mmCIF file of the N, C-alpha and C atoms, coordinates in Angstrom:
data_MODEL
# 
_entry.id   MODEL 
# 
loop_
_atom_site.group_PDB 
_atom_site.id 
_atom_site.type_symbol 
_atom_site.label_atom_id 
_atom_site.label_alt_id 
_atom_site.label_comp_id 
_atom_site.label_asym_id 
_atom_site.label_entity_id 
_atom_site.label_seq_id 
_atom_site.pdbx_PDB_ins_code 
_atom_site.Cartn_x 
_atom_site.Cartn_y 
_atom_site.Cartn_z 
_atom_site.occupancy 
_atom_site.B_iso_or_equiv 
_atom_site.pdbx_formal_charge 
_atom_site.auth_seq_id 
_atom_site.auth_comp_id 
_atom_site.auth_asym_id 
_atom_site.auth_atom_id 
_atom_site.pdbx_PDB_model_num 
ATOM 1   N N  . UNK A 1 1  ? 48.686 -11.015 6.012  1.00 0.00 ? 1  UNK A N  1 
ATOM 2   C CA . UNK A 1 1  ? 48.644 -12.167 6.038  1.00 0.00 ? 1  UNK A CA 1 
ATOM 3   C C  . UNK A 1 1  ? 48.283 -12.241 7.584  1.00 0.00 ? 1  UNK A C  1 
ATOM 4   N N  . UNK A 1 2  ? 47.266 -13.362 7.672  1.00 0.00 ? 2  UNK A N  1 
ATOM 5   C CA . UNK A 1 2  ? 46.796 -13.549 9.490  1.00 0.00 ? 2  UNK A CA 1 
ATOM 6   C C  . UNK A 1 2  ? 47.553 -14.682 9.520  1.00 0.00 ? 2  UNK A C  1 
ATOM 7   N N  . UNK A 1 3  ? 47.695 -14.883 10.760 1.00 0.00 ? 3  UNK A N  1 
ATOM 8   C CA . UNK A 1 3  ? 48.427 -16.439 11.403 1.00 0.00 ? 3  UNK A CA 1 
ATOM 9   C C  . UNK A 1 3  ? 47.528 -16.868 12.418 1.00 0.00 ? 3  UNK A C  1 
ATOM 10  N N  . UNK A 1 4  ? 47.069 -18.040 12.342 1.00 0.00 ? 4  UNK A N  1 
ATOM 11  C CA . UNK A 1 4  ? 46.879 -18.740 13.882 1.00 0.00 ? 4  UNK A CA 1 
ATOM 12  C C  . UNK A 1 4  ? 46.461 -20.316 13.247 1.00 0.00 ? 4  UNK A C  1 
ATOM 13  N N  . UNK A 1 5  ? 45.346 -20.625 13.825 1.00 0.00 ? 5  UNK A N  1 
ATOM 14  C CA . UNK A 1 5  ? 45.283 -22.548 13.986 1.00 0.00 ? 5  UNK A CA 1 
ATOM 15  C C  . UNK A 1 5  ? 44.214 -22.604 13.166 1.00 0.00 ? 5  UNK A C  1 
ATOM 16  N N  . UNK A 1 6  ? 44.346 -23.331 12.434 1.00 0.00 ? 6  UNK A N  1 
ATOM 17  C CA . UNK A 1 6  ? 43.238 -24.141 11.622 1.00 0.00 ? 6  UNK A CA 1 
ATOM 18  C C  . UNK A 1 6  ? 42.320 -25.240 12.378 1.00 0.00 ? 6  UNK A C  1 
ATOM 19  N N  . UNK A 1 7  ? 40.618 -24.530 11.951 1.00 0.00 ? 7  UNK A N  1 
ATOM 20  C CA . UNK A 1 7  ? 39.786 -25.187 12.931 1.00 0.00 ? 7  UNK A CA 1 
ATOM 21  C C  . UNK A 1 7  ? 38.533 -26.019 12.142 1.00 0.00 ? 7  UNK A C  1 
ATOM 22  N N  . UNK A 1 8  ? 38.307 -26.635 12.053 1.00 0.00 ? 8  UNK A N  1 
ATOM 23  C CA . UNK A 1 8  ? 36.624 -26.856 11.712 1.00 0.00 ? 8  UNK A CA 1 
ATOM 24  C C  . UNK A 1 8  ? 35.496 -27.515 12.703 1.00 0.00 ? 8  UNK A C  1 
ATOM 25  N N  . UNK A 1 9  ? 34.951 -26.454 12.494 1.00 0.00 ? 9  UNK A N  1 
ATOM 26  C CA . UNK A 1 9  ? 33.944 -26.147 13.743 1.00 0.00 ? 9  UNK A CA 1 
ATOM 27  C C  . UNK A 1 9  ? 32.474 -26.890 13.177 1.00 0.00 ? 9  UNK A C  1 
ATOM 28  N N  . UNK A 1 10 ? 32.048 -27.101 13.977 1.00 0.00 ? 10 UNK A N  1 
ATOM 29  C CA . UNK A 1 10 ? 30.429 -28.316 13.987 1.00 0.00 ? 10 UNK A CA 1 
ATOM 30  C C  . UNK A 1 10 ? 29.739 -27.214 13.688 1.00 0.00 ? 10 UNK A C  1 
ATOM 31  N N  . UNK A 1 11 ? 29.138 -25.838 13.140 1.00 0.00 ? 11 UNK A N  1 
ATOM 32  C CA . UNK A 1 11 ? 27.973 -25.447 13.020 1.00 0.00 ? 11 UNK A CA 1 
ATOM 33  C C  . UNK A 1 11 ? 27.416 -25.482 11.647 1.00 0.00 ? 11 UNK A C  1 
ATOM 34  N N  . UNK A 1 12 ? 26.675 -25.323 11.846 1.00 0.00 ? 12 UNK A N  1 
ATOM 35  C CA . UNK A 1 12 ? 25.612 -25.530 10.259 1.00 0.00 ? 12 UNK A CA 1 
ATOM 36  C C  . UNK A 1 12 ? 26.353 -27.003 9.229  1.00 0.00 ? 12 UNK A C  1 
ATOM 37  N N  . UNK A 1 13 ? 26.313 -27.921 9.972  1.00 0.00 ? 13 UNK A N  1 
ATOM 38  C CA . UNK A 1 13 ? 27.137 -28.831 8.997  1.00 0.00 ? 13 UNK A CA 1 
ATOM 39  C C  . UNK A 1 13 ? 28.294 -28.706 9.091  1.00 0.00 ? 13 UNK A C  1 
ATOM 40  N N  . UNK A 1 14 ? 29.422 -28.053 9.388  1.00 0.00 ? 14 UNK A N  1 
ATOM 41  C CA . UNK A 1 14 ? 30.655 -27.950 9.709  1.00 0.00 ? 14 UNK A CA 1 
ATOM 42  C C  . UNK A 1 14 ? 31.022 -26.885 8.740  1.00 0.00 ? 14 UNK A C  1 
ATOM 43  N N  . UNK A 1 15 ? 31.860 -26.204 9.418  1.00 0.00 ? 15 UNK A N  1 
ATOM 44  C CA . UNK A 1 15 ? 32.940 -25.141 8.144  1.00 0.00 ? 15 UNK A CA 1 
ATOM 45  C C  . UNK A 1 15 ? 34.228 -25.058 8.917  1.00 0.00 ? 15 UNK A C  1 
ATOM 46  N N  . UNK A 1 16 ? 35.251 -24.456 8.359  1.00 0.00 ? 16 UNK A N  1 
ATOM 47  C CA . UNK A 1 16 ? 36.525 -24.057 8.195  1.00 0.00 ? 16 UNK A CA 1 
ATOM 48  C C  . UNK A 1 16 ? 37.039 -22.406 9.094  1.00 0.00 ? 16 UNK A C  1 
ATOM 49  N N  . UNK A 1 17 ? 37.207 -22.679 9.774  1.00 0.00 ? 17 UNK A N  1 
ATOM 50  C CA . UNK A 1 17 ? 37.977 -21.258 10.361 1.00 0.00 ? 17 UNK A CA 1 
ATOM 51  C C  . UNK A 1 17 ? 39.123 -20.969 10.363 1.00 0.00 ? 17 UNK A C  1 
ATOM 52  N N  . UNK A 1 18 ? 40.043 -20.133 10.350 1.00 0.00 ? 18 UNK A N  1 
ATOM 53  C CA . UNK A 1 18 ? 41.128 -19.713 10.965 1.00 0.00 ? 18 UNK A CA 1 
ATOM 54  C C  . UNK A 1 18 ? 40.945 -19.250 12.414 1.00 0.00 ? 18 UNK A C  1 
ATOM 55  N N  . UNK A 1 19 ? 41.515 -19.428 13.343 1.00 0.00 ? 19 UNK A N  1 
ATOM 56  C CA . UNK A 1 19 ? 41.449 -18.911 14.699 1.00 0.00 ? 19 UNK A CA 1 
ATOM 57  C C  . UNK A 1 19 ? 42.372 -18.058 15.237 1.00 0.00 ? 19 UNK A C  1 
ATOM 58  N N  . UNK A 1 20 ? 42.493 -16.706 15.364 1.00 0.00 ? 20 UNK A N  1 
ATOM 59  C CA . UNK A 1 20 ? 44.201 -16.238 15.576 1.00 0.00 ? 20 UNK A CA 1 
ATOM 60  C C  . UNK A 1 20 ? 44.452 -16.384 16.319 1.00 0.00 ? 20 UNK A C  1 
ATOM 61  N N  . UNK A 1 21 ? 45.866 -15.708 16.443 1.00 0.00 ? 21 UNK A N  1 
ATOM 62  C CA . UNK A 1 21 ? 46.639 -15.862 17.784 1.00 0.00 ? 21 UNK A CA 1 
ATOM 63  C C  . UNK A 1 21 ? 45.854 -14.996 18.937 1.00 0.00 ? 21 UNK A C  1 
ATOM 64  N N  . UNK A 1 22 ? 45.218 -13.767 18.809 1.00 0.00 ? 22 UNK A N  1 
ATOM 65  C CA . UNK A 1 22 ? 44.359 -13.318 19.397 1.00 0.00 ? 22 UNK A CA 1 
ATOM 66  C C  . UNK A 1 22 ? 42.709 -13.822 20.087 1.00 0.00 ? 22 UNK A C  1 
ATOM 67  N N  . UNK A 1 23 ? 42.649 -14.626 19.263 1.00 0.00 ? 23 UNK A N  1 
ATOM 68  C CA . UNK A 1 23 ? 41.393 -15.284 19.574 1.00 0.00 ? 23 UNK A CA 1 
ATOM 69  C C  . UNK A 1 23 ? 40.358 -15.559 18.735 1.00 0.00 ? 23 UNK A C  1 
ATOM 70  N N  . UNK A 1 24 ? 40.512 -14.540 17.847 1.00 0.00 ? 24 UNK A N  1 
ATOM 71  C CA . UNK A 1 24 ? 39.037 -14.111 16.685 1.00 0.00 ? 24 UNK A CA 1 
ATOM 72  C C  . UNK A 1 24 ? 39.000 -15.281 15.638 1.00 0.00 ? 24 UNK A C  1 
ATOM 73  N N  . UNK A 1 25 ? 37.442 -15.523 15.402 1.00 0.00 ? 25 UNK A N  1 
ATOM 74  C CA . UNK A 1 25 ? 37.310 -16.741 14.495 1.00 0.00 ? 25 UNK A CA 1 
ATOM 75  C C  . UNK A 1 25 ? 37.261 -15.742 13.255 1.00 0.00 ? 25 UNK A C  1 
ATOM 76  N N  . UNK A 1 26 ? 38.007 -16.674 12.115 1.00 0.00 ? 26 UNK A N  1 
ATOM 77  C CA . UNK A 1 26 ? 37.417 -15.965 11.099 1.00 0.00 ? 26 UNK A CA 1 
ATOM 78  C C  . UNK A 1 26 ? 37.227 -17.319 9.831  1.00 0.00 ? 26 UNK A C  1 
ATOM 79  N N  . UNK A 1 27 ? 36.019 -17.153 9.438  1.00 0.00 ? 27 UNK A N  1 
ATOM 80  C CA . UNK A 1 27 ? 35.389 -18.213 8.673  1.00 0.00 ? 27 UNK A CA 1 
ATOM 81  C C  . UNK A 1 27 ? 35.991 -17.960 7.075  1.00 0.00 ? 27 UNK A C  1 
ATOM 82  N N  . UNK A 1 28 ? 36.450 -19.594 6.574  1.00 0.00 ? 28 UNK A N  1 
ATOM 83  C CA . UNK A 1 28 ? 37.525 -19.713 5.614  1.00 0.00 ? 28 UNK A CA 1 
ATOM 84  C C  . UNK A 1 28 ? 36.379 -19.878 4.196  1.00 0.00 ? 28 UNK A C  1 
ATOM 85  N N  . UNK A 1 29 ? 35.814 -18.683 3.544  1.00 0.00 ? 29 UNK A N  1 
ATOM 86  C CA . UNK A 1 29 ? 35.116 -19.444 2.417  1.00 0.00 ? 29 UNK A CA 1 
ATOM 87  C C  . UNK A 1 29 ? 35.797 -20.283 1.230  1.00 0.00 ? 29 UNK A C  1 
ATOM 88  N N  . UNK A 1 30 ? 35.183 -20.917 1.029  1.00 0.00 ? 30 UNK A N  1 
ATOM 89  C CA . UNK A 1 30 ? 35.561 -21.931 -0.338 1.00 0.00 ? 30 UNK A CA 1 
ATOM 90  C C  . UNK A 1 30 ? 36.867 -22.670 0.179  1.00 0.00 ? 30 UNK A C  1 
ATOM 91  N N  . UNK A 1 31 ? 36.939 -22.912 1.501  1.00 0.00 ? 31 UNK A N  1 
ATOM 92  C CA . UNK A 1 31 ? 38.487 -23.325 2.134  1.00 0.00 ? 31 UNK A CA 1 
ATOM 93  C C  . UNK A 1 31 ? 39.373 -24.068 1.190  1.00 0.00 ? 31 UNK A C  1 
ATOM 94  N N  . UNK A 1 32 ? 40.655 -24.129 0.355  1.00 0.00 ? 32 UNK A N  1 
ATOM 95  C CA . UNK A 1 32 ? 41.074 -24.795 -0.618 1.00 0.00 ? 32 UNK A CA 1 
ATOM 96  C C  . UNK A 1 32 ? 41.311 -26.455 0.233  1.00 0.00 ? 32 UNK A C  1 
ATOM 97  N N  . UNK A 1 33 ? 40.944 -27.458 -0.062 1.00 0.00 ? 33 UNK A N  1 
ATOM 98  C CA . UNK A 1 33 ? 41.086 -28.990 0.188  1.00 0.00 ? 33 UNK A CA 1 
ATOM 99  C C  . UNK A 1 33 ? 42.349 -28.978 1.125  1.00 0.00 ? 33 UNK A C  1 
ATOM 100 N N  . UNK A 1 34 ? 43.752 -28.582 0.714  1.00 0.00 ? 34 UNK A N  1 
ATOM 101 C CA . UNK A 1 34 ? 44.800 -28.402 1.213  1.00 0.00 ? 34 UNK A CA 1 
ATOM 102 C C  . UNK A 1 34 ? 45.360 -27.664 2.514  1.00 0.00 ? 34 UNK A C  1 
ATOM 103 N N  . UNK A 1 35 ? 43.846 -27.009 2.602  1.00 0.00 ? 35 UNK A N  1 
ATOM 104 C CA . UNK A 1 35 ? 44.043 -25.970 4.051  1.00 0.00 ? 35 UNK A CA 1 
ATOM 105 C C  . UNK A 1 35 ? 42.859 -26.869 4.996  1.00 0.00 ? 35 UNK A C  1 
ATOM 106 N N  . UNK A 1 36 ? 42.689 -27.623 4.590  1.00 0.00 ? 36 UNK A N  1 
ATOM 107 C CA . UNK A 1 36 ? 41.496 -28.491 5.641  1.00 0.00 ? 36 UNK A CA 1 
ATOM 108 C C  . UNK A 1 36 ? 42.065 -29.495 6.267  1.00 0.00 ? 36 UNK A C  1 
ATOM 109 N N  . UNK A 1 37 ? 43.004 -28.640 7.494  1.00 0.00 ? 37 UNK A N  1 
ATOM 110 C CA . UNK A 1 37 ? 43.530 -29.582 8.495  1.00 0.00 ? 37 UNK A CA 1 
ATOM 111 C C  . UNK A 1 37 ? 43.292 -29.312 9.617  1.00 0.00 ? 37 UNK A C  1 
ATOM 112 N N  . UNK A 1 38 ? 42.871 -29.604 10.492 1.00 0.00 ? 38 UNK A N  1 
ATOM 113 C CA . UNK A 1 38 ? 42.462 -29.092 11.743 1.00 0.00 ? 38 UNK A CA 1 
ATOM 114 C C  . UNK A 1 38 ? 43.289 -29.263 12.720 1.00 0.00 ? 38 UNK A C  1 
ATOM 115 N N  . UNK A 1 39 ? 43.766 -28.243 13.486 1.00 0.00 ? 39 UNK A N  1 
ATOM 116 C CA . UNK A 1 39 ? 45.217 -28.107 14.243 1.00 0.00 ? 39 UNK A CA 1 
ATOM 117 C C  . UNK A 1 39 ? 46.121 -27.643 13.786 1.00 0.00 ? 39 UNK A C  1 
ATOM 118 N N  . UNK A 1 40 ? 46.174 -27.067 12.299 1.00 0.00 ? 40 UNK A N  1 
ATOM 119 C CA . UNK A 1 40 ? 47.393 -27.134 11.732 1.00 0.00 ? 40 UNK A CA 1 
ATOM 120 C C  . UNK A 1 40 ? 47.986 -25.359 11.964 1.00 0.00 ? 40 UNK A C  1 
ATOM 121 N N  . UNK A 1 41 ? 48.750 -25.216 11.721 1.00 0.00 ? 41 UNK A N  1 
ATOM 122 C CA . UNK A 1 41 ? 49.043 -23.606 11.743 1.00 0.00 ? 41 UNK A CA 1 
ATOM 123 C C  . UNK A 1 41 ? 49.548 -23.243 10.562 1.00 0.00 ? 41 UNK A C  1 
ATOM 124 N N  . UNK A 1 42 ? 48.712 -22.067 10.364 1.00 0.00 ? 42 UNK A N  1 
ATOM 125 C CA . UNK A 1 42 ? 48.946 -21.201 8.634  1.00 0.00 ? 42 UNK A CA 1 
ATOM 126 C C  . UNK A 1 42 ? 48.927 -19.825 8.813  1.00 0.00 ? 42 UNK A C  1 
ATOM 127 N N  . UNK A 1 43 ? 49.383 -19.446 7.580  1.00 0.00 ? 43 UNK A N  1 
ATOM 128 C CA . UNK A 1 43 ? 49.366 -17.962 7.630  1.00 0.00 ? 43 UNK A CA 1 
ATOM 129 C C  . UNK A 1 43 ? 48.516 -17.604 6.248  1.00 0.00 ? 43 UNK A C  1 
ATOM 130 N N  . UNK A 1 44 ? 47.352 -17.257 6.767  1.00 0.00 ? 44 UNK A N  1 
ATOM 131 C CA . UNK A 1 44 ? 46.394 -17.096 5.263  1.00 0.00 ? 44 UNK A CA 1 
ATOM 132 C C  . UNK A 1 44 ? 46.195 -15.968 4.806  1.00 0.00 ? 44 UNK A C  1 
ATOM 133 N N  . UNK A 1 45 ? 46.261 -15.567 3.342  1.00 0.00 ? 45 UNK A N  1 
ATOM 134 C CA . UNK A 1 45 ? 45.867 -14.097 2.906  1.00 0.00 ? 45 UNK A CA 1 
ATOM 135 C C  . UNK A 1 45 ? 44.604 -14.093 2.247  1.00 0.00 ? 45 UNK A C  1 
ATOM 136 N N  . UNK A 1 46 ? 43.790 -13.315 2.392  1.00 0.00 ? 46 UNK A N  1 
ATOM 137 C CA . UNK A 1 46 ? 42.367 -13.105 1.699  1.00 0.00 ? 46 UNK A CA 1 
ATOM 138 C C  . UNK A 1 46 ? 41.945 -12.199 1.642  1.00 0.00 ? 46 UNK A C  1 
ATOM 139 N N  . UNK A 1 47 ? 40.249 -12.170 1.079  1.00 0.00 ? 47 UNK A N  1 
ATOM 140 C CA . UNK A 1 47 ? 39.694 -10.907 0.924  1.00 0.00 ? 47 UNK A CA 1 
ATOM 141 C C  . UNK A 1 47 ? 38.027 -10.839 1.401  1.00 0.00 ? 47 UNK A C  1 
ATOM 142 N N  . UNK A 1 48 ? 37.700 -10.026 1.678  1.00 0.00 ? 48 UNK A N  1 
ATOM 143 C CA . UNK A 1 48 ? 36.381 -9.823  2.367  1.00 0.00 ? 48 UNK A CA 1 
ATOM 144 C C  . UNK A 1 48 ? 35.172 -9.862  1.140  1.00 0.00 ? 48 UNK A C  1 
ATOM 145 N N  . UNK A 1 49 ? 35.551 -9.837  -0.227 1.00 0.00 ? 49 UNK A N  1 
ATOM 146 C CA . UNK A 1 49 ? 34.604 -9.854  -1.035 1.00 0.00 ? 49 UNK A CA 1 
ATOM 147 C C  . UNK A 1 49 ? 34.062 -10.593 -1.153 1.00 0.00 ? 49 UNK A C  1 
ATOM 148 N N  . UNK A 1 50 ? 32.974 -10.891 -1.280 1.00 0.00 ? 50 UNK A N  1 
ATOM 149 C CA . UNK A 1 50 ? 31.974 -11.829 -1.242 1.00 0.00 ? 50 UNK A CA 1 
ATOM 150 C C  . UNK A 1 50 ? 31.679 -12.534 0.020  1.00 0.00 ? 50 UNK A C  1 
ATOM 151 N N  . UNK A 1 51 ? 32.432 -12.115 1.031  1.00 0.00 ? 51 UNK A N  1 
ATOM 152 C CA . UNK A 1 51 ? 32.205 -12.547 2.071  1.00 0.00 ? 51 UNK A CA 1 
ATOM 153 C C  . UNK A 1 51 ? 31.248 -11.980 3.786  1.00 0.00 ? 51 UNK A C  1 
ATOM 154 N N  . UNK A 1 52 ? 30.806 -10.997 2.564  1.00 0.00 ? 52 UNK A N  1 
ATOM 155 C CA . UNK A 1 52 ? 29.904 -10.175 4.050  1.00 0.00 ? 52 UNK A CA 1 
ATOM 156 C C  . UNK A 1 52 ? 29.109 -11.572 4.445  1.00 0.00 ? 52 UNK A C  1 
ATOM 157 N N  . UNK A 1 53 ? 28.076 -11.927 4.193  1.00 0.00 ? 53 UNK A N  1 
ATOM 158 C CA . UNK A 1 53 ? 27.070 -12.819 4.919  1.00 0.00 ? 53 UNK A CA 1 
ATOM 159 C C  . UNK A 1 53 ? 27.548 -14.014 5.169  1.00 0.00 ? 53 UNK A C  1 
ATOM 160 N N  . UNK A 1 54 ? 27.551 -14.857 6.443  1.00 0.00 ? 54 UNK A N  1 
ATOM 161 C CA . UNK A 1 54 ? 27.789 -16.161 5.396  1.00 0.00 ? 54 UNK A CA 1 
ATOM 162 C C  . UNK A 1 54 ? 26.801 -16.967 6.853  1.00 0.00 ? 54 UNK A C  1 
ATOM 163 N N  . UNK A 1 55 ? 26.383 -18.449 6.587  1.00 0.00 ? 55 UNK A N  1 
ATOM 164 C CA . UNK A 1 55 ? 25.687 -18.995 7.375  1.00 0.00 ? 55 UNK A CA 1 
ATOM 165 C C  . UNK A 1 55 ? 26.458 -19.418 8.350  1.00 0.00 ? 55 UNK A C  1 
ATOM 166 N N  . UNK A 1 56 ? 27.658 -19.541 8.552  1.00 0.00 ? 56 UNK A N  1 
ATOM 167 C CA . UNK A 1 56 ? 28.077 -19.962 10.138 1.00 0.00 ? 56 UNK A CA 1 
ATOM 168 C C  . UNK A 1 56 ? 28.134 -18.447 11.399 1.00 0.00 ? 56 UNK A C  1 
ATOM 169 N N  . UNK A 1 57 ? 28.010 -17.637 10.914 1.00 0.00 ? 57 UNK A N  1 
ATOM 170 C CA . UNK A 1 57 ? 28.057 -16.723 11.362 1.00 0.00 ? 57 UNK A CA 1 
ATOM 171 C C  . UNK A 1 57 ? 28.851 -16.946 12.880 1.00 0.00 ? 57 UNK A C  1 
ATOM 172 N N  . UNK A 1 58 ? 30.514 -17.019 12.791 1.00 0.00 ? 58 UNK A N  1 
ATOM 173 C CA . UNK A 1 58 ? 31.039 -17.576 13.563 1.00 0.00 ? 58 UNK A CA 1 
ATOM 174 C C  . UNK A 1 58 ? 32.284 -15.685 13.900 1.00 0.00 ? 58 UNK A C  1 
ATOM 175 N N  . UNK A 1 59 ? 31.937 -14.737 12.910 1.00 0.00 ? 59 UNK A N  1 
ATOM 176 C CA . UNK A 1 59 ? 32.545 -13.696 13.432 1.00 0.00 ? 59 UNK A CA 1 
ATOM 177 C C  . UNK A 1 59 ? 32.995 -13.200 11.986 1.00 0.00 ? 59 UNK A C  1 
ATOM 178 N N  . UNK A 1 60 ? 34.175 -12.520 12.043 1.00 0.00 ? 60 UNK A N  1 
ATOM 179 C CA . UNK A 1 60 ? 34.797 -12.147 10.275 1.00 0.00 ? 60 UNK A CA 1 
ATOM 180 C C  . UNK A 1 60 ? 34.443 -13.754 9.612  1.00 0.00 ? 60 UNK A C  1 
ATOM 181 N N  . UNK A 1 61 ? 34.841 -13.210 7.898  1.00 0.00 ? 61 UNK A N  1 
ATOM 182 C CA . UNK A 1 61 ? 34.712 -14.490 7.113  1.00 0.00 ? 61 UNK A CA 1 
ATOM 183 C C  . UNK A 1 61 ? 35.885 -14.087 5.882  1.00 0.00 ? 61 UNK A C  1 
ATOM 184 N N  . UNK A 1 62 ? 36.523 -14.391 5.574  1.00 0.00 ? 62 UNK A N  1 
ATOM 185 C CA . UNK A 1 62 ? 36.871 -14.584 4.122  1.00 0.00 ? 62 UNK A CA 1 
ATOM 186 C C  . UNK A 1 62 ? 37.225 -15.330 3.433  1.00 0.00 ? 62 UNK A C  1 
ATOM 187 N N  . UNK A 1 63 ? 37.420 -14.678 1.741  1.00 0.00 ? 63 UNK A N  1 
ATOM 188 C CA . UNK A 1 63 ? 37.937 -15.621 0.614  1.00 0.00 ? 63 UNK A CA 1 
ATOM 189 C C  . UNK A 1 63 ? 39.136 -15.783 0.878  1.00 0.00 ? 63 UNK A C  1 
ATOM 190 N N  . UNK A 1 64 ? 39.529 -17.188 0.695  1.00 0.00 ? 64 UNK A N  1 
ATOM 191 C CA . UNK A 1 64 ? 41.510 -17.565 0.862  1.00 0.00 ? 64 UNK A CA 1 
ATOM 192 C C  . UNK A 1 64 ? 42.123 -16.948 -0.279 1.00 0.00 ? 64 UNK A C  1 
ATOM 193 N N  . UNK A 1 65 ? 42.712 -16.353 -0.564 1.00 0.00 ? 65 UNK A N  1 
ATOM 194 C CA . UNK A 1 65 ? 43.548 -15.857 -2.002 1.00 0.00 ? 65 UNK A CA 1 
ATOM 195 C C  . UNK A 1 65 ? 44.785 -17.042 -1.974 1.00 0.00 ? 65 UNK A C  1 
ATOM 196 N N  . UNK A 1 66 ? 45.785 -16.936 -1.022 1.00 0.00 ? 66 UNK A N  1 
ATOM 197 C CA . UNK A 1 66 ? 46.655 -17.580 -0.827 1.00 0.00 ? 66 UNK A CA 1 
ATOM 198 C C  . UNK A 1 66 ? 47.084 -18.019 0.616  1.00 0.00 ? 66 UNK A C  1 
ATOM 199 N N  . UNK A 1 67 ? 47.947 -19.081 1.221  1.00 0.00 ? 67 UNK A N  1 
ATOM 200 C CA . UNK A 1 67 ? 48.431 -19.456 2.040  1.00 0.00 ? 67 UNK A CA 1 
ATOM 201 C C  . UNK A 1 67 ? 49.353 -20.414 2.228  1.00 0.00 ? 67 UNK A C  1 
ATOM 202 N N  . UNK A 1 68 ? 50.264 -20.338 3.145  1.00 0.00 ? 68 UNK A N  1 
ATOM 203 C CA . UNK A 1 68 ? 51.304 -21.095 3.894  1.00 0.00 ? 68 UNK A CA 1 
ATOM 204 C C  . UNK A 1 68 ? 50.902 -22.010 5.206  1.00 0.00 ? 68 UNK A C  1 
ATOM 205 N N  . UNK A 1 69 ? 51.196 -23.125 4.714  1.00 0.00 ? 69 UNK A N  1 
ATOM 206 C CA . UNK A 1 69 ? 51.405 -24.170 6.135  1.00 0.00 ? 69 UNK A CA 1 
ATOM 207 C C  . UNK A 1 69 ? 52.123 -23.709 7.134  1.00 0.00 ? 69 UNK A C  1 
ATOM 208 N N  . UNK A 1 70 ? 52.375 -23.841 8.296  1.00 0.00 ? 70 UNK A N  1 
ATOM 209 C CA . UNK A 1 70 ? 53.644 -23.646 9.231  1.00 0.00 ? 70 UNK A CA 1 
ATOM 210 C C  . UNK A 1 70 ? 54.258 -24.750 9.677  1.00 0.00 ? 70 UNK A C  1 
# 
């Protein structure tokens, strides 16, 4: 699991990302509605399968498998 802060970034009409504690941005592909809480702390588990190329290009990307709001 990766821990960080959920952020809505204004790129390409808006996207959801997890900004990790070490400053990396990970775009959340098909982000679940319950996770769309700008500024919330969360632990997210996901996979890179089907997340190789994204429109946002903010860094890494992952498809969310599970998450926990902190």
